[in-house]
N, C-alpha and C positions, 0 to 999 in steps of 0.2 A: 445660599441664594444663587441661582444660575440665571443671569439676565441675558436674554436673547433679543437682538434688535432686528426689525424688519423695516425696509424702506419701501413705501407703497403709495398708490394713489387711491385705491378702494373706490373706484369710480364706475359702478358702486361696489360695495363689499358683497361678494357673491360666495357661492358654495365652495368654489376652489380656494378662495382666500381662507375660509373657515377651516377647510381641510389642512391647509398649510400650517395654521396655528396649532391644530391638533397634532400634527406630525412633530412640531417643535416641542410640544409637551411630551410626546412619546420619546423624543431624543434627550430629554432631561431638563428642558426649560421649566423653571419655576415661576419666572416673571417674563412676560412678553411686552417689549416696548416697540411701538410702531411710530416711525417718522412718516407722516402723511402729507401729501400736497394739500394746499388750501383750496381756494375756490377756482383757481386756474391751474391747468395741468400741463404736463410736459409735451404733449402733442400739439399744443397751441390752441387751446379752447377752454371752455368752462366745464366745471364738474356738473354732472347731471342733477345733483342737489348740493347744497352748501356744506361746508366742512364740518360743522358741529353735529348735524344728524348723521353724517357719515362716520364721525368719530364715535357717536353713540352706538351705531350698528356694529362697529368694530369691537367696542368694549363688550357689548352683549354677545358678540360672536367669539369671544375668547381672548382678546387683547386686554392688557392691564393698564397701560399708559399710552396715550396718543399725544405725540408732539407734532408741531407744525413745521413743515419744510417751507421756508419763506419764499414768497413769490419771485424774488429776484434770482433764485436758483431753480425753483420748481418748474419754471417755464422754459428752461434752457436745454442745451444739448445733453445727451446721455452722460457725458463725462462730468459736466457741471452738476447735473441732477444727482448723480451718484456720489460725487465728492461732498456735496452739501449734506446729504443724508448721513454719510459716514462721519463727517465732522460733528454733527449733532450727537450721534451715538457715542463717539469718542469723548466729546466734551462733557457728557453726562458723568463719565468717570466710573461707571459701574457695568458697562456692557462686556459680557464674556464672549459673545459670538454674534455674528451677523448671518441671518438665514435669508436665502433668496431662491426664488423659483427659476429653474433652468430647463432647457430642452435636453441638455446633456449634463448629467450629474457627476461626471468624472472630474474630480477636483484637480488632479495633476494636469489634465488637458486644459482646463480653464486657467490654471496658473501659468501654463506655458503660453497660452494665448495672451495673457496679461503681460508676460515678458516680451512677447513678440511685438505688441503695439507700442512698446517703449524702446524698441531696438533702433539705434541710429541708422542701420542699414535699411530697415523697413521705411523709416521716415524719408530717406533719400529717394527710395523707389516710389513712394506715394506722390512726391512732387512731379515725377515723370508721368505717373498715371493721370494726375489731375490736368496736366498739360494736354493730355489726350481728350479732355472734355468729359470724363466720367465724374460722377458724384463722389464725395469723400468716402462714404462707407464702402463703395465698390472698389475705389482706389486702394483703400487700406487692405481690404480682403485680398485683392490681387497681389499686392506687395508682400503680404504675409505668406501667401502661397509660394511665391518665388523663393523666399528665404527659409521658411519653416515647413513647407509641404502642404499637401491637400488636407490632411486631417485637422491641423491647427487652423487653417484657413476656413474650413467648414464650420468651426465653432463660431466664427464671426458672421455667419450667414443667418443666424437665428436671433430674433429680438431679445428674448430673455437672456440668452447667453451673452449678448453684447452688453447688457446692463450688468450682468454678473462679472464680466471681465473688468468693467469700470469700477465696481465695488472693490474687487481684488486690487486693482491698480491703485485706487485711493488709499486702501488699507496699507499697501506696501510703501507708497510714497510717504505716508505719515508714520511709517515704522511702528505700527500698532501691534500689540500683543493680543489680538482678538481672533478667535477661531472663525473658520469659514464653513458654513453649513449649506451646501447646494442641495436643493430639494427638487427632484424631477417633477416637471409639469406633466400632469396626467389628464386623461379624458379628452380635452380639446386643445388645439394649438392656439397661440396668441393671434388675435384678430380673425380667427377662423369663423366662417358663417355656419359651420356644422355644429350640431349639439350631440351630447352623449348623456342620455338619462337626465339627471338633474344638473348637468354641467354644461355651460356655454361660455364663450369668451365674453369679456366685458364689453367689447364693441358690439357684439350681437345683442347683448342685454340692453345696452344704451339705445340701440336702434329701435328695439321693441318698446322701450319706455317712452321714447320720443313720439312714437306712434300711438301712445296710450293703449298699447296691447298688453293686457294683464297676463298673457302667457309667459311674459318675462319673469313673473313671480315664481315659476317653477324652478328657476335657477338661482334664487336668492333665499338666504335664511329668513326665517320669520322676523328676525330682528330688523333686517333691512327693509322687508316689505312694510312693516309697521312704521318705520322711520320715513320711508318714501311716501306712503299713503298719507301720513300726517302732514307732510310738506305739500302734497298735492291739494289737500283739503283747504290749505290757507293760501293757495296760489303761489307757492314757492318752488314748485317742481312740476314738470321737468324743465330744467334750465338748458338753453341751447344758445350758442354764439349768435345764431341767426335772429333770435328775438331782439337782440340789441344791434342788429346789423346797420340800421340807419344812423344810430349814434356813433358806431365805430367808423363808418364811412365818413361821417362828418368830421370826426377827429382827424382822420387820415388826410382829408382834403385840405386841412389847414397846415400840414407839414411842409417844410421846405426840404430841398435836397440835403442841406446841411443837417437838419433834424434827423433825416433818415440815415445819414452817414454815421451818426453817433450811436445808432442802435447796435446791439450785439449781432455778430455773424454777418454783418454787411461789409463786403469787400469787393475789390476788383471792378468798381464802377456799378455795382448792383443797385446803388441808390438811384441812379438815373432810370434804370429799368422799372424799379418800384414806383418812383415818382410819376413816370409817364403812365404806368398802369393805373395808379390811383385816379388820375385825371379822366380816364376813360371807362373804368369798371363801374358797373351799376349794381354789383352784388359782390359779396366776399368770395364766393366760388369763382366768379369770373376773374376777380383780382388774382386769386391763387393761380388760376390756369394761365393767365397772361404772363405772370412773372416766372412760372415754372419752366425750367429747361432740363435738358439731360444732366447738366452739371448741378443745378439747384433743385433738390427734391421738393415735393409737395409739403412734407413734414417740416423741412427747414424753412420754407416760405411762410407756413402757418405760424411757426415760432417767431419769425421776424415781425410779421404783421401784429402778432399779439404783443410783442415788446413795444412796438411803435404806439399802439393805442393805449397801452398801460403807462407809457412814458419811461420805459426802462432804457438806460444807456449802458454803454460799456463800463463806465465807472460804477454804476449801480451793481452790475454783475460782479465786479471785482470786490465789492464789499463782502460778498459771501455771507456766511452765517455770523451774526453778531450776538445772538442770545438763544436760549432754549425756551420756546413758548409752549405751554401746556394747553391742549384742547380738551382733554378729558382723562379720567382715571377711575379705577375702582380701589378697593382696599389694598390689593397687592401693588397697584400703581402708587398709592400713597407711601407704601414701604420703600419703593424705589426712590421717590422724591425725598423722603426723610434721609435716606442714605446719601443722596446727591448733595445734601447741604455741606458735606465734608469733601466730596470728590469732584463736584462740578467745576469745569474750567471756564464756563461762560455763565452769565447771569441766568437764573431760571425765573421765567415770567409766568405768574399766575393771575396777575391783575394788570391792566393797562397802565394804571397809575405808577407802577414800578419803573416804567420806561423813562419817566421824567428825569431820573437820576443817572441815566446811562449816557454813553457817548453820542456825539452828533451823528456818527455813522450808524449806530443802532437805531436812533430816531429816524434817520433817513429810510432805513429798511422798513420800519413800522409805518412811516408815511406812505411808502409804496404799497404796503399791505392794505392800508385804509383806502387808498385810491382804487386798488384792484377790487375791493369789496363794493365800493360805490358803483363801479362799472358793472360788476357782477349783478348788482341789484336791478339792472336794466335788462337782464337776460332771462328773467323769470316771468311767468304769466302775470303775476301781480308785481308792479314796480314798487320798490321801497325807497325811502329817502336816503340821503347820505348820512354817514355817522354810525351805522349799525355795528361797525367793527369795535367801537368803544363800549357798546351796550351788551353784546352777547357774552354769556357767562360760561365758565368751564362746565363740562358735563361731569357730574359726580354720580357714581353708582355705588 
């Protein structure tokens, strides 16, 4: 058994994702385990459709076991997102390799970049760069250029490479004996508006789906089209953060500066800027734009705002991963789960009832997951009541 892990959002699962799983099979993977974001995603928004139909599409598209990346890490920085995914794959106890898409598939360069971002000399230079008013990503890239040169710095200029470096860093920090499989991203670039044949970026596909433009289906496997269409038929897709905008603004307007200060990534008096913006903004986009500066990027602000209306605090983020929660599986996935009975370092959850016997920290993470789903249920065309997180069942193929 050769178990390969992929950390993903599948928002939605598209032809490029399916091709990557196929490449993993070609490289020797017998079992593919995916750690997937739930209903809220890393860029600070909601998934285009809920997690279980996305898990079903992934399973029908080649994955064997889909595990959930909990909301307290799935909605955070690239570093926290990546570490959470690696922790779950490691805790399963059976993962032989981690596969990830990259713009540059030179593993030695990626590993050198991972070394660079943990170098004390680079860290010192980053502080100086930040003092000049640039955002963290650019500050880090500039600092790496000064110590390691242009080639390594350029690795950190591309979004998939950045995540890859964080996967490598997490794997190294945890001293894991897990192979690294960088797979070159082909056809179209991350977030690119261009298309190539039957391939388009997830952001382009989401835009089309939000506009009810069925030309998006050209870039999706039939499995995803079927899952998405069934969600549309019952008013559960497309989900957008803006459908729940009034509810979100209402939650935010009840926050104090102290509440805002407790959120992750809020520092240097940013809570005052956010607090004042909340009082004047009449839409989420206006709020993002008011708070955004050269120092604080749009993506960072979106993540902070998401944490605020989900009620996520710094302490919640520090809880990290407390259990391994199964969203779906096929027969090969069941083989992995059977093997994990002896190897798993965290509780494996297939039914919510199992959480009652776990720690208060684990139950806090699940409480946050339930709250996130209740709020997600306001972002779809048809609003659902609270409590659906307890009722949804594992996808079994």
